[in-house]
C-alpha positions in Angstrom: 5.7 -50.3 -16.9 2.1 -49.1 -17.3 -0.6 -50.8 -15.3 -4.0 -51.2 -16.9 -7.1 -50.6 -14.7 -9.2 -53.6 -14.1 -12.9 -53.3 -14.8 -15.3 -55.8 -13.2 -18.4 -56.7 -15.2 -21.1 -58.3 -13.1 -23.7 -60.6 -14.5 -26.6 -61.1 -12.1 -28.4 -64.4 -12.7 -31.5 -65.4 -10.7 -30.6 -68.4 -8.6 -32.8 -71.2 -7.5 -35.0 -70.7 -4.5 -32.9 -73.3 -2.6 -30.6 -76.2 -2.8 -31.9 -79.5 -1.4 -29.9 -81.2 1.4 -29.4 -84.9 0.9 -31.7 -85.6 3.8 -34.5 -83.7 2.2 -33.9 -85.3 -1.1 -33.9 -88.8 0.3 -37.2 -88.1 2.1 -38.8 -87.0 -1.1 -37.5 -90.0 -3.0 -38.8 -92.4 -0.3 -42.2 -90.8 -0.5 -42.3 -91.0 -4.4 -41.9 -94.8 -4.3 -45.6 -95.3 -3.6 -46.8 -92.9 -6.3 -47.8 -93.4 -9.9 -47.1 -90.9 -12.7 -50.5 -89.2 -12.7 -51.5 -85.6 -12.0 -53.4 -86.7 -8.9 -50.3 -88.2 -7.4 -48.4 -85.0 -8.1 -51.0 -83.0 -6.1 -50.4 -85.5 -3.2 -46.7 -84.9 -3.5 -47.1 -81.1 -3.4 -49.4 -81.4 -0.4 -46.8 -83.5 1.4 -43.9 -81.1 0.7 -45.5 -77.7 0.5 -42.2 -75.8 1.0 -40.7 -77.1 -2.3 -41.8 -75.8 -5.7 -43.9 -78.0 -7.9 -41.3 -78.0 -10.6 -38.7 -79.3 -8.3 -40.9 -82.1 -6.9 -42.0 -83.1 -10.4 -38.5 -83.2 -11.7 -37.3 -85.4 -8.8 -40.3 -87.7 -9.2 -39.8 -88.0 -12.9 -36.1 -89.0 -12.5 -37.0 -91.6 -9.9 -39.9 -93.0 -11.9 -37.7 -93.3 -15.0 -35.2 -95.3 -12.9 -38.0 -97.5 -11.7 -39.3 -98.0 -15.2 -36.0 -99.0 -16.6 -35.9 -101.8 -14.1 -39.3 -103.3 -15.1 -39.9 -102.3 -18.7 -38.4 -105.5 -20.2 -41.0 -107.7 -18.5 -43.9 -105.6 -20.1 -42.4 -106.1 -23.6 -42.4 -109.9 -23.3 -44.7 -111.3 -26.0 -46.9 -113.2 -23.5 -47.3 -110.2 -21.3 -48.1 -107.9 -24.2 -50.8 -110.4 -25.3 -52.2 -110.6 -21.8 -52.4 -106.8 -21.5 -54.0 -106.5 -25.0 -56.6 -109.2 -24.4 -57.5 -107.7 -21.0 -57.8 -104.3 -22.6 -60.2 -105.6 -25.3 -62.3 -107.4 -22.7 -62.6 -104.4 -20.4 -63.1 -101.9 -23.2 -66.0 -104.0 -24.6 -67.6 -104.3 -21.2 -67.1 -100.7 -20.2 -66.6 -98.6 -23.4 -66.8 -95.3 -21.6 -64.3 -96.2 -18.8 -60.6 -95.2 -18.8 -59.7 -98.8 -19.2 -56.1 -98.4 -20.4 -55.3 -95.8 -17.7 -56.6 -98.0 -15.0 -54.7 -101.0 -16.4 -51.4 -99.1 -16.5 -51.8 -97.9 -12.9 -52.7 -101.5 -11.7 -49.6 -103.0 -13.2 -47.4 -100.0 -12.3 -46.5 -99.0 -15.8 -46.4 -95.5 -17.3 -49.8 -94.8 -18.9 -48.2 -93.4 -22.0 -45.9 -96.5 -22.3 -48.9 -98.8 -21.8 -50.8 -96.8 -24.6 -47.8 -97.4 -26.9 -47.7 -101.1 -26.3 -51.5 -101.6 -26.8 -51.6 -99.3 -29.9 -48.6 -101.2 -31.4 -50.4 -104.5 -30.8 -53.6 -103.2 -32.3 -51.9 -102.0 -35.4 -50.3 -105.4 -35.9 -53.8 -106.9 -36.1 -54.9 -104.1 -38.5 -51.9 -104.2 -40.8 -50.9 -107.8 -40.5 -47.3 -106.9 -39.4 -45.2 -104.5 -37.4 -46.3 -100.9 -37.8 -43.6 -98.3 -38.7 -42.3 -96.2 -35.9 -43.4 -93.0 -37.7 -47.0 -94.2 -38.0 -47.0 -95.3 -34.3 -45.6 -91.9 -33.2 -48.0 -89.9 -35.3 -51.0 -91.7 -33.8 -49.7 -91.2 -30.2 -49.2 -87.5 -30.9 -52.6 -87.3 -32.6 -55.0 -90.0 -31.3 -57.7 -89.0 -33.7 -55.7 -90.8 -36.4 -56.3 -94.1 -34.7 -59.0 -96.0 -36.7 -60.8 -97.2 -33.5 -62.6 -94.5 -31.5 -62.5 -96.4 -28.2 -58.8 -97.0 -28.4 -58.2 -93.4 -29.5 -60.0 -92.1 -26.4 -58.0 -94.4 -24.2 -54.7 -93.4 -25.7 -55.6 -89.7 -25.3 -56.5 -90.3 -21.6 -53.2 -92.0 -21.0 -51.3 -89.2 -22.7 -52.8 -86.3 -20.8 -52.7 -88.1 -17.4 -49.0 -89.1 -17.6 -46.6 -86.6 -16.1 -43.4 -88.5 -17.0 -43.7 -90.1 -20.4 -45.4 -89.5 -23.7 -45.6 -86.8 -26.5 -47.2 -84.2 -24.3 -44.5 -84.5 -21.7 -41.8 -84.4 -24.4 -43.4 -81.2 -25.8 -43.5 -79.5 -22.4 -39.9 -80.5 -21.6 -38.7 -79.1 -24.9 -40.6 -75.9 -24.4 -39.1 -75.4 -20.9 -35.6 -76.1 -22.2 -36.1 -73.6 -24.9 -37.4 -71.0 -22.4 -34.3 -71.5 -20.2 -31.9 -71.1 -23.1 -33.7 -67.9 -24.3 -33.6 -66.4 -20.8 -29.9 -67.2 -20.5 -29.1 -65.6 -23.9 -31.1 -62.6 -23.0 -29.3 -62.1 -19.7 -25.9 -62.5 -21.4 -26.8 -60.0 -24.1 -28.1 -57.6 -21.5 -24.6 -57.6 -19.9 -22.8 -57.3 -23.2 -21.0 -60.6 -22.8 -19.8 -62.1 -26.1 -20.9 -65.7 -26.7 -21.8 -68.3 -29.3 -25.1 -70.2 -28.9 -25.8 -73.8 -29.9 -26.9 -73.0 -33.4 -23.9 -70.9 -34.2 -21.6 -73.6 -32.8 -23.2 -76.3 -35.0 -22.8 -74.1 -38.0 -19.1 -74.0 -37.3 -18.9 -77.7 -37.3 -19.0 -78.6 -33.6 -20.5 -82.1 -33.1 -21.3 -81.9 -29.3 -22.1 -78.4 -28.2 -23.0 -76.8 -24.9 -25.8 -74.2 -25.0 -23.3 -71.4 -24.7 -19.6 -70.9 -25.3 -18.3 -67.6 -23.9 -15.8 -66.0 -26.3 -14.3 -64.3 -23.3 -14.3 -66.6 -20.2 -15.8 -65.2 -17.0 -15.2 -66.1 -13.3 -18.0 -67.6 -11.2 -17.3 -67.5 -7.5 -13.6 -68.0 -8.1 -13.9 -70.6 -11.0 -13.2 -69.9 -14.6 -16.2 -70.6 -16.9 -15.8 -71.2 -20.6 -19.2 -72.7 -21.4 -22.7 -72.9 -19.9 -25.1 -75.8 -20.2 -28.8 -75.2 -19.2 -30.7 -78.2 -17.8 -34.4 -78.1 -17.0 -34.3 -81.2 -14.8 -33.3 -81.8 -11.2 -29.5 -82.1 -10.6 -29.0 -85.3 -8.7 -25.9 -87.5 -8.5 -27.1 -89.9 -11.2 -28.0 -87.2 -13.7 -24.6 -85.5 -13.1 -22.8 -88.7 -13.8 -24.8 -89.3 -17.0 -24.2 -85.7 -18.3 -20.5 -86.0 -17.4 -20.1 -89.1 -19.6 -22.4 -88.1 -22.4 -21.6 -84.4 -22.7 -19.5 -82.5 -20.1 -16.2 -84.3 -20.5 -16.2 -83.6 -24.3 -16.8 -79.9 -23.5 -14.0 -80.0 -21.0 -11.6 -81.6 -23.5 -12.4 -78.8 -26.0 -12.9 -75.7 -23.9 -12.0 -76.6 -20.3 -14.3 -75.8 -17.3 -17.8 -74.7 -17.6 -21.1 -74.2 -15.8 -24.2 -76.5 -15.6 -27.4 -74.8 -14.5 -30.4 -76.8 -13.4 -34.0 -75.5 -13.6 -35.4 -78.2 -11.3 -33.1 -77.4 -8.3 -30.1 -79.5 -7.3 -28.4 -81.4 -4.5 -26.3 -79.4 -2.2 -22.5 -80.2 -2.5 -20.8 -82.2 0.2 -18.6 -79.3 1.4 -16.3 -79.3 -1.5 -16.3 -77.4 -4.8 -17.4 -79.5 -7.8 -14.6 -81.0 -9.8 -13.8 -80.2 -13.5 -15.5 -79.7 -15.8 -17.9 -78.1 -13.3 -17.8 -74.8 -11.5 -21.1 -74.1 -9.7 -24.6 -74.6 -10.8 -27.3 -72.0 -10.8 -30.9 -71.9 -12.1 -33.7 -69.7 -13.5 -36.4 -67.7 -11.9 -38.2 -69.0 -8.8 -40.6 -67.5 -6.2 -37.8 -66.1 -4.0 -34.6 -65.9 -6.1 -31.1 -65.8 -4.7 -28.5 -64.2 -6.9 -25.2 -65.5 -8.2 -22.6 -62.9 -9.4 -20.4 -63.7 -12.4 -17.4 -61.2 -12.6 -15.2 -60.8 -15.6 -11.8 -59.0 -15.3 -11.0 -56.8 -18.3 -7.9 -55.1 -19.5 -6.6 -52.0 -17.7 -4.4 -49.2 -19.0 
C-alpha cells in the first residue's frame, strides 16, 4: 500500500481586532439606550468607549436601535398619531422655515429621523395626489429629495436622511457597499490561495434559491472544523442576529452542504466556552487596526 504525502494549504485571513465579552457588550448596550440615531450621538458613544472601533459600536447601536424601533413603530403609524405629527410639522415649518423641524420632531418623539421623514412625506403626497402614493414614487423621493414638490419639505427630508445612522436610503447604500467590499476581499483572498469556490452569482446561475456568499468546491478545515461554505456579514454578531440568520439562512445551507463559516465585520460576542453548534464553525472578520489571524488548513492527497 502506497501512502500519499499530505500537503497543507494555509489560508491566512485577517481576524477582528477582538471579540467582545458579554460584560463589555452589555455595558455598551446599556449606554446606547439613552442615545438617538444621530451622528452626534455616535461621537458620544465613541468617546465613551474609545477602545472599540467605530464600526463595532455603530453596528451594536444599530442592532439595538432597530429592536427598540420594532417595539414602538406601530404607535407612530396610527392614523391619529400620523395626523398629529403632520400638523405639528406644518405649524413648525411655517413658523421656522429654516429650522430642521422634522429632525427635531423625530428626536423628540424618539423615532428614527428617516422613518419620520417617510411618514410625513407619505402624508404630504396623500394631500397632493388625493390618495395613497405608490411605494416607488415614495422611495424615489426619499432617495432624491429634490423631486419633492415642496422645497421646505425636501430640505427637511434631506436633513433627516443624512443625520440618521440606522435607517434610510443613505444607510442602505452604505451597508450594501460594505457588504460588497467584504465579499470582494473574501474572494480575493480565496483566489490568492488557489482555493476552488463558487460565489453567490455562480450559485444562482446554477439554480440555487438560498445561497451563501461562497461554497468551497473542496472543503477546508478551520481550527478543527470542516467548512463547506462561507457567509460574510457586515453587522455585529450578537445572539439575536445569530438566531435570525440560523432560521432564515444557515439551516438551509446546512441541509444542502453541511457545516460552514459565518464571518462578521462588526465584531462578535465571545462564545461561552464551547464551540459553536452546526451549521457554524468559527467566525472571523475583515481588516481592523490590529488584526489577529485565523489559519484555515486544507489536507490534500498524498502519493
